[in-house]
C-alpha positions in Angstrom: -0.1 -0.1 0.2 1.6 3.1 -1.0 0.0 6.4 0.7 1.6 9.8 0.4 0.9 12.6 3.1 -0.3 16.0 2.2 1.1 18.4 4.2 -0.1 22.3 4.4 2.6 25.2 6.1 1.5 27.8 8.0 3.3 31.0 7.1 4.8 32.8 3.8 1.9 34.1 1.9 -0.8 32.7 3.9 -0.5 35.8 6.5 -3.0 38.2 7.4 -3.6 41.0 9.1 -1.3 42.4 12.1 -3.6 41.2 15.2 -5.2 43.5 17.1 -5.3 43.3 21.6 -2.9 42.3 24.0 -0.6 45.3 22.5 1.9 47.4 24.4 4.7 49.3 22.7 7.3 47.4 21.9 10.7 47.6 23.7 14.2 48.6 22.1 16.5 46.5 23.0 20.5 48.3 22.3 21.3 46.3 20.3 20.0 42.5 19.0 21.2 39.8 21.6 23.7 37.4 19.7 23.5 34.1 21.8 21.3 32.8 24.0 21.5 34.3 27.7 19.3 33.7 30.6 19.9 37.0 31.5 19.1 38.7 28.2 16.3 40.4 29.1 15.2 41.6 32.5 12.3 40.0 34.5 9.4 42.1 34.9 6.5 40.3 36.6 3.5 40.6 34.6 0.0 41.7 35.6 -2.4 38.6 35.2 -6.3 39.0 35.3 -7.7 38.1 38.0 -10.0 34.7 37.3 -12.3 33.3 39.8 -11.3 29.5 41.0 -13.3 26.8 38.8 -14.3 23.4 40.3 -14.1 20.5 37.6 -17.2 19.0 38.6 -19.8 21.9 37.8 -17.8 22.6 34.5 -20.4 22.1 31.8 -19.4 19.5 29.7 -17.6 21.0 25.9 -18.8 19.5 23.0 -16.5 16.7 22.4 -15.2 15.8 18.6 -16.7 12.3 18.3 -14.6 9.5 19.4 -11.8 8.4 16.7 -12.2 4.7 15.7 -9.3 2.2 15.9 -7.4 2.7 12.6 -7.1 -0.4 10.6 -4.8 0.3 8.4 -1.4 -0.7 8.0 0.5 2.2 9.0 3.9 0.6 8.7 3.4 -0.6 4.9 3.0 3.8 4.3 5.4 5.3 1.7 5.8 9.1 3.5 6.7 11.9 1.9 8.5 14.5 3.2 7.7 17.9 2.1 9.5 19.9 -0.3 10.3 23.3 0.6 8.6 23.2 4.0 10.0 26.1 5.4 7.7 29.3 5.9 8.5 32.9 4.3 7.7 34.7 7.6 6.3 33.7 11.3 2.8 34.7 12.3 1.8 37.5 13.8 1.5 36.7 17.6 1.1 39.9 20.2 3.0 38.6 23.7 2.7 40.4 26.6 6.1 41.4 27.5 6.0 43.6 23.7 9.3 41.1 22.1 6.7 39.0 20.4 8.7 35.8 20.6 6.2 33.4 20.7 7.5 29.4 21.0 5.8 26.1 22.0 2.3 26.0 20.4 -0.3 23.6 20.5 -3.1 24.6 18.4 -6.4 22.7 18.3 -9.3 22.9 15.9 -12.6 22.8 16.2 -14.7 22.6 12.6 -17.6 24.1 14.3 -15.7 26.3 16.8 -15.5 26.6 20.5 -16.8 29.7 22.4 -16.9 31.4 18.9 -13.4 30.5 17.8 -12.4 27.7 14.8 -8.5 28.0 16.6 -7.1 27.8 19.5 -3.4 28.1 20.8 -1.2 27.7 23.4 2.0 29.2 23.8 4.6 30.5 25.8 7.4 33.2 25.3 10.8 32.6 25.7 12.8 36.2 24.4 16.2 35.8 23.3 15.8 32.4 25.2 14.9 33.9 28.6 12.9 31.2 30.3 11.4 34.1 33.2 8.8 34.4 30.6 7.9 31.2 29.8 4.6 31.2 31.6 1.3 29.9 29.5 -0.8 32.2 26.9 -3.5 32.2 24.6 -4.4 32.7 21.3 -7.4 32.2 19.2 -8.0 32.4 15.2 -10.7 32.2 12.6 -8.6 31.2 10.0 -5.5 30.0 11.7 -3.3 32.4 9.9 -4.4 36.0 11.8 -4.2 35.1 15.7 -5.7 37.2 18.6 -6.5 37.3 22.3 -9.9 36.1 23.3 -12.0 38.9 24.6 -12.1 38.7 28.6 -8.7 36.5 28.8 -6.0 38.5 30.1 -2.2 36.9 29.7 -0.4 35.2 30.9 -2.8 33.0 32.3 -0.1 32.5 35.3 3.4 33.0 36.6 5.4 31.8 39.4 5.3 32.8 43.2 8.7 33.2 42.4 11.9 33.1 39.8 14.3 32.0 42.9 17.0 29.4 41.3 15.9 29.6 37.8 12.2 28.1 38.6 9.5 28.8 35.8 6.8 27.1 33.9 7.1 26.1 30.9 5.5 23.3 27.7 2.2 24.1 27.6 -0.1 22.0 26.0 -4.5 22.1 25.4 -7.0 19.0 25.2 -10.8 18.5 25.4 -12.3 16.5 27.9 -15.6 16.1 30.1 -14.3 19.0 32.3 -13.6 21.2 29.1 -10.8 23.1 28.1 -7.2 21.5 29.7 -4.0 23.4 30.1 -1.5 21.3 31.1 2.1 22.6 31.5 5.0 22.0 32.7 6.8 23.7 36.8 10.5 23.5 37.0 10.7 23.7 40.8 13.9 25.2 43.0 14.6 23.0 45.7 16.9 25.6 47.6 19.5 23.3 47.1 21.6 25.5 45.1 20.7 23.2 41.4 19.2 25.4 39.2 15.7 24.9 38.5 16.4 23.4 34.8 18.6 20.7 36.4 15.6 19.5 39.1 12.8 16.7 38.2 9.4 18.7 36.7 5.8 18.8 38.0 3.0 18.7 35.8 0.3 21.3 36.3 -3.2 21.4 35.2 -6.1 24.0 34.6 -9.3 23.8 33.4 -11.4 26.1 31.6 -15.1 25.8 30.4 -14.7 28.0 27.9 -11.2 28.9 27.2 -11.5 32.6 28.8 -12.5 31.6 32.7 -9.5 29.4 33.8 -9.7 27.5 37.1 -5.9 27.9 39.5 -3.5 25.4 38.5 -3.5 22.2 39.8 -0.3 19.7 40.7 -1.2 16.6 38.8 2.4 14.1 38.5 4.3 14.7 41.1 6.0 11.6 41.8 9.1 10.6 40.2 10.8 7.0 38.1 14.2 8.5 38.7 15.0 12.3 37.9 12.4 12.6 36.1 12.1 16.3 34.1 8.9 15.3 31.6 9.8 17.4 28.5 7.0 18.4 26.2 3.9 16.5 27.8 1.3 15.3 25.3 -2.2 14.6 26.5 -5.1 12.8 25.5 -8.6 11.8 26.4 -9.3 8.5 25.3 -12.1 6.1 27.0 -12.0 7.6 30.1 -8.5 7.5 30.8 -5.5 10.1 30.0 -2.7 8.9 27.7 0.2 11.1 29.3 3.6 11.4 26.3 6.6 12.9 26.9 10.4 12.9 26.7 13.2 12.6 28.9 16.7 13.5 29.3 17.6 10.2 28.0 16.4 11.3 24.6 13.2 8.7 24.9 9.8 9.2 24.6 7.4 7.9 27.4 3.7 7.0 28.0 1.2 6.7 30.7 -2.2 6.3 31.8 -4.5 7.7 34.7 -8.1 7.8 35.2 -8.0 11.0 37.2 -4.9 12.8 36.2 -3.4 12.0 39.9 -2.7 8.3 40.1 -0.5 7.0 37.1 0.6 3.7 35.9 4.0 2.8 35.3 5.9 4.4 32.5 6.4 2.4 29.1 9.2 3.2 26.8 8.0 4.1 23.0 9.6 2.4 20.3 10.6 5.5 18.6 13.9 6.7 17.6 16.2 8.7 15.2 19.5 7.3 15.2 22.1 9.2 16.1 19.2 11.9 17.7 17.2 12.5 21.0 13.6 13.4 20.7 13.4 16.5 23.1 10.2 18.1 22.3 6.8 16.6 20.8 3.1 17.0 20.0 0.8 14.2 18.8 -2.9 13.9 17.2 -4.7 10.3 17.1 -6.8 10.5 13.3 -8.1 8.1 11.2 -4.8 6.8 10.3 -3.6 6.4 14.2 -1.5 8.1 16.2 0.9 10.7 14.4 3.5 12.4 16.1 6.1 15.5 14.8 9.5 15.9 17.4 12.1 17.9 17.5 15.1 16.5 18.0 18.7 17.0 18.6 21.7 15.2 17.8 22.7 12.9 20.6 26.3 14.3 21.3 24.6 18.2 21.4 26.3 20.0 24.0 22.9 22.4 24.4 19.3 21.6 24.3 18.4 24.8 21.8 20.3 24.9 18.8 20.6 22.9 15.1 17.5 21.0 16.1 15.1 19.2 13.1 11.6 18.3 12.9 10.7 14.8 12.3 7.3 13.1 11.7 6.0 9.7 12.2 3.1 7.6 12.8 1.8 4.4 15.3 -1.4 2.2 15.3 -1.0 2.3 19.2 0.7 5.4 20.5 3.7 2.7 21.4 5.2 1.5 18.5 6.0 3.7 15.7 7.5 4.0 12.2 10.6 4.9 11.1 10.5 8.5 11.4 11.2 10.9 8.5 12.7 14.9 8.7 9.8 17.0 7.6 11.9 20.6 8.6 15.5 21.5 9.1 17.1 24.7 9.7 16.8 27.1 6.5 20.3 28.2 5.1 19.1 31.0 4.2 21.3 34.0 6.0 18.6 35.8 7.8 15.7 33.4 7.7 13.6 33.4 10.9 14.4 29.5 11.3 17.6 29.5 10.2 19.0 28.0 13.8 16.4 25.4 14.9 13.5 23.8 14.6 11.9 23.3 18.3 8.7 21.9 19.2 6.3 22.4 17.1 2.1 21.1 16.7 0.0 19.2 14.5 -3.3 20.0 13.2 -5.2 17.9 10.6 -8.0 20.2 8.8 -10.5 19.2 6.0 -8.5 19.7 3.7 -5.0 18.0 5.1 -2.5 18.9 7.5 -0.9 22.1 9.2 2.1 22.5 11.2 2.6 25.2 13.5 6.3 25.2 13.9 8.4 27.1 16.5 12.2 28.0 15.2 14.7 30.0 16.5 16.8 32.3 14.5 20.9 32.8 14.3 20.1 36.0 16.5 18.3 33.8 19.5 14.8 35.1 18.0 11.8 32.9 18.8 9.3 32.7 16.6 5.9 30.5 15.2 
């Protein structure tokens, strides 16, 4: 069986008008920062909107998409053709609360019948010049997937840590629909007052629930126990058959999966069969479609000395979310000088629409500027 995948990339000539909302004058740094530096941008305490606490159980159940049937096709017989010239010509215009407009780590959900009046919902974080002080979860919405704004009644960021001591910060947002509503999952990188930077500590998974995508409950810690020294990078959360399924990468470059009936009690982790020779899986997104579990993930060289530079994006598919086809490289850094994505391709989001797929990919330039 031969099957070729159709790819639609967001960017270039598809870009719409500039966004409105979430506006603040853009700061003017004296000069562009040439390299990633944790102290490149001074931290400014944002002022998130006050949101009422939401008790999950009374939340009105949203209209969920019909359950995707178990695929019956043999995905291992597919011939997957990499896209031709996949790099976008220009980034999306996403205004951010800090004024630097450097969004990254998108997770996009598409609603053909719309959710709270919008067809596309995106969770993302900021990472201006690689400053993780700003990696707080934010929300944007769109009717066409190209022009993005902030929905009325919501103010970004949704949440900020109580303290930035020891480098602790939030990161890695993910959206999923469940009977409780729209759920936002993200990582908390804690500081334990032990002299170790937060990035070197185990990570917690947080969850907030919203009935409408605008009013969010206070975040709660969901997965707090660890097997070893887990950091749980770029969590993917799905709701299937009354269970949460969770995938995340570890520093060993392996993708792991767990299940839970309530998001609090979790099964032991299972290592997935997914690997790129000479690389380590780093950040990923996955959707379940009529073909199976389709994943895109960024991977770095196994001997890389850092976690940001020179990564590429890969695609694979699985019938069960555990055993995957051999990954195919679909987007690599653009060799063109001055390109928005000429240094690294990072965590991206895969969306299936009526006429194919859209990939919202995060990228870093040689000037350490981040865009989607």
